[in-house]
FIBANU-977375 format. One record per residue (C-alpha): residue number from 1; x, y, z. Coordinates in steps of 0.02 Angstrom, whole numbers, always signed. Each point is the difference from the previous one (the first is absolute). Example, Ala and Ser with C-alpha at 12.3 -4.5 7.8 and 13.67 -1.06 7.14 Angstrom:
R pos   east  north     up
R   1   +615   -225   +390
R   2    +69   +172    -33
% end
This chain:
R pos   east  north     up
R   1  +3414   -613  +2174
R   2    +72     +8   -177
R   3    -64   +136   -116
R   4   -106    -52   -150
R   5    +75    +37   -169
R   6    -67   +155    -84
R   7    -36    -98   -156
R   8   -138    -95    +88
R   9   -112   +154    -15
R  10     -1    -13   -189
R  11   -112   -153    -16
R  12   -139    +82   +100
R  13     +4   +151   -115
R  14     +0   -108   -154
R  15   -140   -108    +69
R  16   -109   +153    +24
R  17    +24    +57   -181
R  18   -122   -128    -74
R  19   -126    +51   +132
R  20    +17   +183    -52
R  21    -13    -48   -183
R  22   -155   -102    +38
R  23    -76   +144    +98
R  24    +41   +120   -141
R  25    -80   -115   -126
R  26   -155    -14   +108
R  27    -10   +189    +13
R  28    +18    +16   -188
R  29   -136   -132    -28
R  30   -115    +89   +121
R  31    +36   +166    -86
R  32    -34    -75   -172
R  33   -160    -81    +62
R  34    -54   +167    +71
R  35    +34    +86   -166
R  36    -99   -133    -92
R  37   -147    +21   +119
R  38    +10   +188    -19
R  39     +3    -12   -190
R  40   -147   -120     -4
R  41   -102   +105   +120
R  42    +39   +154   -104
R  43    -61    -94   -153
R  44   -155    -49    +96
R  45    -43   +177    +50
R  46    +36    +63   -176
R  47   -116   -132    -71
R  48   -129    +37   +133
R  49     +8   +185    -43
R  50    -38    -37   -182
R  51   -138   -125    +36
R  52    -74   +114   +133
R  53     +3   +144   -124
R  54    -85   -111   -129
R  55   -132    -59   +122
R  56    -21   +173    +75
R  57    -31    +83   -167
R  58   -115   -144    -46
R  59    -96    +23   +162
R  60    -19   +186    -28
R  61    -61    -30   -177
R  62   -116   -140    +54
R  63    -71   +105   +142
R  64    -27   +148   -116
R  65    -85   -112   -127
R  66   -108    -77   +135
R  67    -53   +168    +71
R  68    -49    +63   -172
R  69    -89   -159    -51
R  70   -101    -18   +161
R  71    -69   +174    -31
R  72    -62    -53   -171
R  73    -62   -176    +37
R  74   -103    -93   +130
R  75    +51   -132   +127
R  76    -95   -126   -109
R  77   +122    +30   -144
R  78   +149    -29   +113
R  79    -84   -156    +67
R  80    -20    -65   -177
R  81   +182    +27    -44
R  82    +54    -69   +170
R  83    -97   -161    -36
R  84    +83    -21   -169
R  85   +176    +38    +60
R  86    -26   -116   +149
R  87    -41   -148   -113
R  88   +135    +45   -127
R  89   +132    +17   +136
R  90    -59   -161    +80
R  91    +22    -97   -162
R  92   +172    +78    -25
R  93    +53    -47   +177
R  94    -71   -177    -11
R  95    +90    -38   -164
R  96   +163    +94    +28
R  97   +152   -117     +4
R  98   +110   +149    +51
R  99   +138    -54   -118
R 100    +71   +175     -9
R 101    +38     +3   +186
R 102   +105   -155    -22
R 103   +109    +89   -128
R 104    +32   +147   +118
R 105    +97   -107   +124
R 106    +78   -114   -133
R 107   +186    +21    -28
R 108     +1    -70   -178
R 109    -32    +98   -160
R 110   -188    +29    -20
R 111    -11    +30   -189
R 112    -36   -184    -44
R 113   -150     +2   +118
R 114    -87   +156    -65
R 115    -98    -76   -144
R 116    -67   -138   +112
R 117    -51   +131   +127
R 118    -89   +106   -130
R 119    -88   -147    -82
R 120    -64    -65   +167
R 121    -66   +172    +48
R 122    -86    +26   -168
R 123    -89   -169     -1
R 124    -53    +25   +180
R 125    -74   +171    -41
R 126   -101    -72   -145
R 127    -74   -133   +115
R 128    -49   +133   +126
R 129    -83   +102   -137
R 130   -106   -149    -53
R 131    -53    -30   +181
R 132    -55   +181    +20
R 133   -108    -10   -156
R 134    -79   -169    +38
R 135    -42    +38   +182
R 136    -47   +184    -17
R 137   -187    -25    +33
R 138    +19   -111   +155
R 139   +131   +118    +69
R 140   -112   +149    -32
R 141   -142    -86    +94
R 142   +116    -42   +146
R 143    +46   +184    +21
R 144   -177    +64    -40
R 145    +62   +102   -148
R 146   -153    -17   -112
R 147    +37    +52   -180
R 148   +173    +58    +53
R 149    +61   -181     -8
R 150    +78    +50   -167
R 151   +140    +77   +102
R 152    +79   -174     -1
R 153     +4     +4   -190
R 154    +80   +172     +4
R 155   +137    -61   +117
R 156    +57   -142   -115
R 157   +146   +100    -76
R 158    +75    +36   +172
R 159    +78   -171    +37
R 160    +62     -6   -180
R 161    +86   +168    +19
R 162    +75    -55   +165
R 163    +63   -161    -80
R 164    +90    +72   -152
R 165   +113   +129    +80
R 166   +185    -19    -39
R 167    +69   -150    +97
R 168   +169    +87     +5
R 169    -77   +116   +130
R 170    +65   -128   +125
R 171   +176    +69    -27
R 172    -56   +160    +86
R 173    -11    -92   +165
R 174   +157   -102    -29
R 175   +106   +156    -35
R 176    -92   +103   +132
R 177    -36   +135   -130
R 178   -155    +60    +90
R 179     -5   +173    -79
R 180    -88    -80   -149
R 181   -147    -36   +115
R 182    -32   +186    +13
R 183    -17    +14   -188
R 184   -115   -151    -13
R 185   -113    +42   +147
R 186    -18   +186    -33
R 187    -35    -29   -185
R 188   -132   -132    +38
R 189    -91   +111   +125
R 190    +12   +157   -107
R 191    -68    -88   -154
R 192   -138    -82   +101
R 193    -50   +167    +76
R 194     -1   +103   -161
R 195    -88   -126   -112
R 196   -107    -65   +142
R 197    -64   +174    +40
R 198    -54    +24   -181
R 199    -85   -170     +3
R 200    -88    +35   +165
R 201    -63   +168    -65
R 202    -63    -87   -157
R 203    -85   -154    +76
R 204    -34    +63   +177
R 205     +5   -177    +71
R 206   +115   -146    +38
R 207    +56    -17   -181
R 208   +112   +152    +21
R 209    +88    -86   +145
R 210    +30   -156   -104
R 211    +72   +105   -141
R 212   +115    +88   +123
R 213    +71   -166    +62
R 214    +24    -72   -174
R 215    +86   +154    -72
R 216   +120     +6   +148
R 217    +45   -184    -22
R 218    +27    +23   -188
R 219   +116   +148    +25
R 220   +100    -99   +128
R 221    +19   -145   -123
R 222    +67   +114   -136
R 223   +126    +77   +119
R 224    +63   -169    +61
R 225    +49    -45   -178
R 226    +79   +170    -27
R 227   +102     -4   +161
R 228    +35   -188     -1
R 229     +1    -53   -183
R 230    -46   -180    -38
R 231    -62    -78   -160
R 232   -145   -107    +60
R 233    -12   -180    -59
R 234   -127   -132    +48
R 235   +122   -134    +55
R 236    -10   -119   +146
R 237   +130   -109    +88
R 238    -64   -123   +130
R 239   +172    -15    +81
R 240    +15   +188    +24
R 241   -179    +12    +59
R 242    +36   -131   +134
R 243   +154    +97    +57
R 244   -103   +157    +25
R 245   -147    -93    +77
R 246   +108    -83   +132
R 247    +15   +168    +86
R 248   -154    +85    -68
R 249   -134   -122    +56
R 250    +31    +34   +185
R 251     +1   +185    -36
R 252   -159    -22   -102
R 253    -91    -90   +139
R 254    +50   +136   +122
R 255    -63   +132   -122
R 256   -166    -93    -17
R 257    -20     -8   +190
R 258    +40   +185     +6
R 259   -132    +35   -131
R 260   -131    -97    +97
R 261    +47    +94   +157
R 262    -14   +168    -86
R 263   -151    -31   -111
R 264   -115   -120    +90
R 265    -75   +147    +94
R 266    -39    +88   -164
R 267    -83   -157    -65
R 268   -111    -18   +153
R 269    -44   +186     +9
R 270    -45     +1   -185
R 271   -106   -156    +14
R 272    -89    +43   +164
R 273    -19   +189    -15
R 274     +5    +36   -188
R 275   +107   +112   -113
R 276    -39   +163    +92
R 277    +69    -63   +165
R 278   +146    -81    -91
R 279    +42   +167    -81
R 280     +4    +85   +172
R 281   +103   -142    +74
R 282   +125     +2   -143
R 283    +27   +186    +22
R 284    +27    -23   +187
R 285   +117   -146    -31
R 286   +110    +95   -121
R 287     +5   +155   +108
R 288    +31    -99   +159
R 289   +148   -103    -59
R 290    +75   +120   -128
R 291   +145    +85    +93
R 292    +70   -158    +79
R 293    -39   -106   -153
R 294    +92   +118   -115
R 295   +155     -2   +110
R 296     +1   -188    +28
R 297    -28    -35   -185
R 298   +152   +107    -38
R 299    +99    -82   +139
R 300    -47   -176    -59
R 301    +65    +35   -175
R 302   +169    +48    +72
R 303    +17   -112   +153
R 304    -35   -162    -95
R 305   +158     +9   -108
R 306    +99    +89   +135
R 307    -33   -134   +132
R 308    +52   -130   -128
R 309   +170    +86     -5
R 310    +10    +10   +190
R 311    -34   -183    +34
R 312   +169    -22    +84
R 313     -9   +156   +108
R 314   -129    -19   +137
R 315    +49   +162    +86
R 316    -27   +105   -158
R 317   -167    -86    -32
R 318    -58    +36   +178
R 319    +48   +182    -17
R 320    -92    +12   -165
R 321   -154    -89    +69
R 322    -23   +111   +152
R 323    +32   +158   -101
R 324   -141    -45   -119
R 325   -116    -52   +142
R 326    +31   +166    +89
R 327    -49    +99   -154
R 328   -156   -105    -27
R 329    -53    +28   +182
R 330    +32   +188     -9
R 331    -98    +22   -161
R 332   -144   -111    +56
R 333    -21    +78   +173
R 334     +9   +179    -66
R 335   -127    -33   -137
R 336   -116    -95   +117
R 337     +2   +143   +125
R 338    -46   +122   -138
R 339   -146   -107    -62
R 340    -71    -28   +174
R 341     +8   +187    +32
R 342    -53    +71   -169
R 343    -62   -148   -103
R 344   -183    +52    -10
R 345    +39   +179    -52
R 346   +128    -59   -128
R 347   -120   -124    -83
R 348   -142   +126     -9
R 349   +109   +138    -73
R 350    +95   -107   -125
R 351   -133   -124    -56
R 352   -167    +76    +49
R 353   -148    -58   +107
R 354    -34   -152   -111
R 355   +154    -82    +77
R 356    -36    +33   +184
R 357    -27   -186    +35
R 358   +184    -30    -36
R 359    +57    +94   +156
R 360    -18   -138   +133
R 361    +81   -138   -107
R 362   +139   +122    -42
R 363    +50    +18   +183
R 364    +13   -188    +23
R 365    +92    -22   -165
R 366   +137   +121    +57
R 367    +43   -129   +133
R 368    -11   -136   -133
R 369   +122    +95   -112
R 370   +130    +15   +139
R 371     -7   -185    +46
R 372     -1    -51   -183
R 373   +161   +100    -23
R 374    +89   -105   +131
R 375    -51   -160    -91
R 376    +63    +65   -167
R 377   +170    +40    +74
R 378    +11   -175    +73
R 379    -46    -78   -165
R 380   +134    +97    -94
R 381   +134    -66   +120
R 382    -59   -181     -8
R 383     -4     +7   -191
R 384   +170    +82    -10
R 385    +73   -136   +109
R 386    -66   -131   -121
R 387   -142    -64   +110
R 388   -163    +61    -78
R 389    -83   -162    +59
R 390    +13    +57   +181
R 391   -104   +154    -31
R 392   -137   -113    -67
R 393    -30    -61   +178
R 394    -39   +175    +64
R 395   -100    +45   -156
R 396   -104   -159    +10
R 397    -40    +28   +184
R 398    -50   +179    -38
R 399   -113    -54   -143
R 400    -80   -135   +109
R 401    -38   +120   +142
R 402    -75   +126   -121
R 403   -107   -135    -82
R 404    -73    -45   +170
R 405    -29   +178    +62
R 406    -49    +99   -155
R 407   -178    -59    -30
R 408    -72    +18   +176
R 409    +88   +166    +35
R 410    -56    +73   -167
R 411   -178    -60    +24
R 412     -7    +78   +174
R 413    +98   +161    -24
R 414     +8    +30   -187
R 415   +160    +70    -78
R 416    +72    +43   +172
R 417    -18   -182    +51
R 418    +91    -53   -159
R 419   +143   +116    +43
R 420     +7    -69   +178
R 421    +11   -178    -69
R 422   +152    +52   -102
R 423    +85    +73   +153
R 424    -35   -158   +100
R 425    +76   -111   -134
R 426   +164    +98     -1
R 427    +11     +3   +191
R 428     -1   -190     -3
R 429   +127    -11   -142
R 430   +129   +123    +68
R 431    +69   -109   +143
R 432    +19   -143   -124
R 433    +97   +114   -118
R 434   +113    +56   +143
R 435    +40   -181    +45
R 436    +37    -46   -182
R 437   +119   +146    -19
R 438    +91    -45   +160
R 439    +24   -180    -60
R 440    +63    +49   -173
R 441   +185    +26    -31
% end
């Protein structure tokens, strides 16, 4: 058998070179993708740290303010202010086009849109103010407030203050400069506490609470213009409004369904049981959902823009999702265990015997807060992926279940029944949210 020429080995070596180059390029691409994921996740956790700090300090300030104020006022006063904020928040949610959220995920320059955004918000706030004035007496009768129906007049400045903050605040979320949130939130709570305490000591009723809310909102407005300067002009462009509305309307409808899901129980409790029971229920609601709600609110602010950047990296998104879910579960379970073990003693020592009826709803609302946290995380991912309309399905189902269950459960079991209706509505919505997330790329 003749020997093969030595030179025949060369082609096989040369043929393998492109394969090695291709493999090397793939390794480099994988390494670069890993570095990108690492950088984005680092940015996420940095942003989460700032937003968590902002929310944490706000929670501490809010809790301190609440503990002080409940010692000075009665559940009736908190029921009055809860009725007014419920209606005010409902009008804001029902009329909110959520144009600002559209600008967060928009790649174009946002400056041409800001005057349209500000003008729309200002006109909307004036309309809400007129509604509060015109319907103050019927609303007062609905909540059994008596002469305290004037609380709706006192709350008229709130939507106006919310509507005139600097529209350039949107750039905070686009640039992920979340440390500014700490300044805004802490300043709002501190101003509300200091001036609110003076007002509560002076009036000794719900008017001090209204003053606290308004002063905090006014201080926040001033700071937004200081930190994010913008010379306001009442100017409106229909074309730019349509661009923002194309994304915002779905987000707005989801927000409205969320509001119904979170506030329908307050509406029914206030109407069926009066302002005293509503005051107790509101305290239980805030205390029950606070730890998880504060974390998920912080996480939402960061995950929404971060997921928008990770649209092409399913693995990084999955890692981020389960990391956030794990923290939500840990916080919710730990807090729930504490409340079930020491809730009654904690309420009596912090708030006094006048609030003892909040203990049973509080235990149920700890479960509500944990489940609500899972939904908020899911919503942030769907919105970041550019599909806010999919969340509307879960939110609408949740609102529908609550609408069916809330009245009979509240009539039979009082505030505890209202809390149970909220838990039931989320249990139905969670599997739907899981399916929507699985089907969304």
